[in-house]
matplotlib code that plots the C-alpha trace (Angstrom):
import matplotlib.pyplot as plt

x = [-26.9, -25.3, -22.3, -19.3, -16.0, -13.2, -9.7, -7.0, -3.6, -0.7, 0.1, 3.2, 1.5, -2.2, -2.0, -1.3, -3.9, -6.6, -4.9, -5.8, -9.1, -10.0, -8.3, -10.4, -13.6, -14.4, -16.2, -15.0, -17.4, -15.6, -13.3, -14.5, -12.4, -13.5, -12.6, -13.2, -13.7, -13.3, -14.7, -13.9, -16.6, -16.9, -17.2, -16.9, -16.0, -17.8, -17.0, -18.5, -17.5, -17.8, -17.5, -15.7, -18.3, -21.1, -23.1, -21.8, -22.8, -22.4, -21.0, -20.9, -19.0, -17.8, -15.1, -12.5, -8.9, -7.0, -7.2, -6.4, -10.0, -12.5, -16.2, -17.3, -21.0, -22.1, -24.7, -24.6, -27.2, -26.9, -26.5, -27.8, -25.2, -21.8, -20.1, -22.7, -23.1, -19.2, -19.1, -21.6, -19.8, -16.5, -17.9, -19.8, -16.9, -14.0, -11.9, -9.5, -8.4, -9.1, -8.2, -8.5, -8.2, -8.7, -10.6, -11.1, -14.0, -14.6, -17.5, -16.9, -19.8, -21.4, -18.1, -16.5, -12.7, -11.2, -8.0, -7.1, -4.5, -4.5, -3.1, 0.2, -0.1, 0.3, -1.4, -4.0, -6.4, -9.4, -12.1, -15.4, -17.7, -21.2, -23.3, -23.1, -20.6, -21.0, -19.2, -20.1, -18.6, -15.5, -15.0, -15.3, -12.8, -10.3, -10.8, -10.0, -6.8, -5.6, -6.5, -4.5, -1.5, -2.4, -0.7, -1.0, 2.1, 0.9, -2.6, -3.1, -4.7, -5.4, -7.5, -6.4, -7.6, -5.2, -2.3, -3.0, -3.5, -0.1, 1.5, 0.2, 1.1, 4.3, 6.2]
y = [7.5, 10.9, 11.9, 14.1, 14.4, 14.4, 15.2, 14.9, 16.2, 16.6, 20.2, 21.6, 24.1, 24.3, 27.9, 28.7, 26.2, 28.2, 31.2, 30.0, 28.9, 32.6, 34.1, 32.1, 33.2, 30.3, 30.9, 29.3, 27.0, 26.0, 23.4, 19.8, 17.2, 13.9, 10.1, 7.9, 4.0, 2.0, -1.6, -4.6, -4.9, -7.0, -4.0, -0.2, 1.3, 1.6, 4.1, 5.4, 9.0, 10.3, 14.1, 15.4, 18.1, 15.2, 13.0, 10.5, 9.2, 6.1, 6.4, 3.9, 5.0, 3.4, 5.1, 4.3, 4.8, 5.0, 8.5, 12.0, 13.3, 10.5, 10.2, 9.0, 7.6, 7.7, 7.3, 8.9, 8.2, 9.9, 7.4, 8.2, 6.3, 6.1, 4.0, 1.6, 1.4, 1.1, -1.9, -3.7, -2.8, -4.0, -7.3, -8.0, -6.8, -6.1, -2.8, -1.7, 1.6, 4.4, 8.0, 11.0, 14.4, 18.1, 19.3, 23.3, 23.3, 25.8, 26.3, 27.5, 27.5, 24.5, 22.5, 21.5, 22.4, 20.2, 21.5, 18.4, 17.6, 14.0, 12.3, 10.6, 11.3, 15.2, 17.9, 17.7, 19.6, 17.7, 19.0, 17.4, 19.0, 17.7, 16.4, 14.1, 14.4, 17.7, 20.7, 22.7, 20.3, 19.6, 23.6, 24.1, 21.3, 23.0, 26.3, 24.7, 23.1, 26.1, 28.4, 26.1, 25.0, 21.6, 19.5, 15.8, 14.7, 16.3, 14.2, 11.1, 8.2, 6.4, 7.3, 8.0, 4.9, 3.1, 5.2, 4.3, 0.7, 0.7, 2.4, 0.3, -3.0, -1.9, 0.3]
z = [-25.9, -26.1, -28.2, -28.1, -29.9, -27.5, -27.3, -24.5, -24.5, -22.0, -21.1, -19.1, -17.1, -15.7, -15.4, -19.2, -20.1, -17.8, -19.5, -22.9, -21.8, -20.8, -23.8, -26.1, -24.6, -22.5, -19.2, -15.9, -14.2, -10.9, -9.5, -9.3, -7.2, -8.7, -7.9, -11.1, -10.3, -13.6, -13.7, -15.9, -18.4, -21.7, -24.0, -23.7, -20.3, -17.0, -14.3, -11.0, -10.7, -7.1, -6.4, -3.3, -3.0, -2.7, -5.0, -7.7, -11.0, -13.3, -16.5, -19.5, -22.8, -25.9, -28.2, -30.6, -28.9, -31.9, -33.5, -31.8, -31.9, -30.8, -30.9, -27.8, -27.2, -23.4, -20.8, -17.7, -14.4, -11.1, -8.1, -4.7, -2.6, -4.6, -1.9, -1.9, -5.7, -5.9, -3.6, -5.7, -8.8, -7.5, -6.4, -9.5, -12.2, -10.3, -10.0, -13.2, -12.0, -9.8, -11.2, -8.8, -10.3, -9.6, -12.6, -13.6, -15.8, -18.5, -21.0, -24.7, -27.3, -25.6, -25.4, -22.1, -21.3, -18.6, -17.1, -15.2, -12.5, -12.1, -9.1, -10.4, -13.6, -14.2, -16.2, -19.1, -21.1, -22.5, -24.9, -25.2, -28.0, -27.8, -31.0, -33.8, -36.5, -38.2, -39.5, -36.5, -34.0, -36.0, -36.3, -32.7, -31.8, -34.6, -32.8, -29.3, -30.7, -32.2, -29.0, -26.8, -29.6, -29.3, -32.1, -32.9, -31.0, -27.8, -28.1, -26.1, -27.4, -24.0, -21.0, -17.6, -16.7, -19.2, -17.8, -14.1, -14.8, -16.6, -14.1, -11.3, -13.3, -14.9, -12.6]

ax = plt.figure().add_subplot(projection="3d")
ax.plot(x, y, z, "-o")
ax.set_aspect("equal")
plt.show()
């Protein structure tokens, strides 16, 4: 399994978040339109990510949800026919939530910066710094938090799927 340090925060402006990314030296990689379908599993989280541009991948991950910055252990595998795989997974496990987003992707010193417009939820920034726990990984996360002005009260300790599930079940 691969490991990264993650942080997700709500932002008031996608444009300001993109400006912060550029100001800290991050390079814009493009816009991704993604549909993530989460399935009911015994442990961790399992999602099928379908790209509007074509292609899909299956992602399984485990992480603690109770800290601002969270270590995530994950496995990703490309799948040939996302729709067919999704039908099988829905039959086998049941669908928990569907998250649709438009993601602006930036790279900064190996870290991924996602500036996300999530359907029905709003605007967010997410940092993913790859690597095991080390001073370098922690330093990169601190730099990103400072560059974007992210303080602990802004940080979300739940996933988009949790927010969609809660909104769907407790309007």
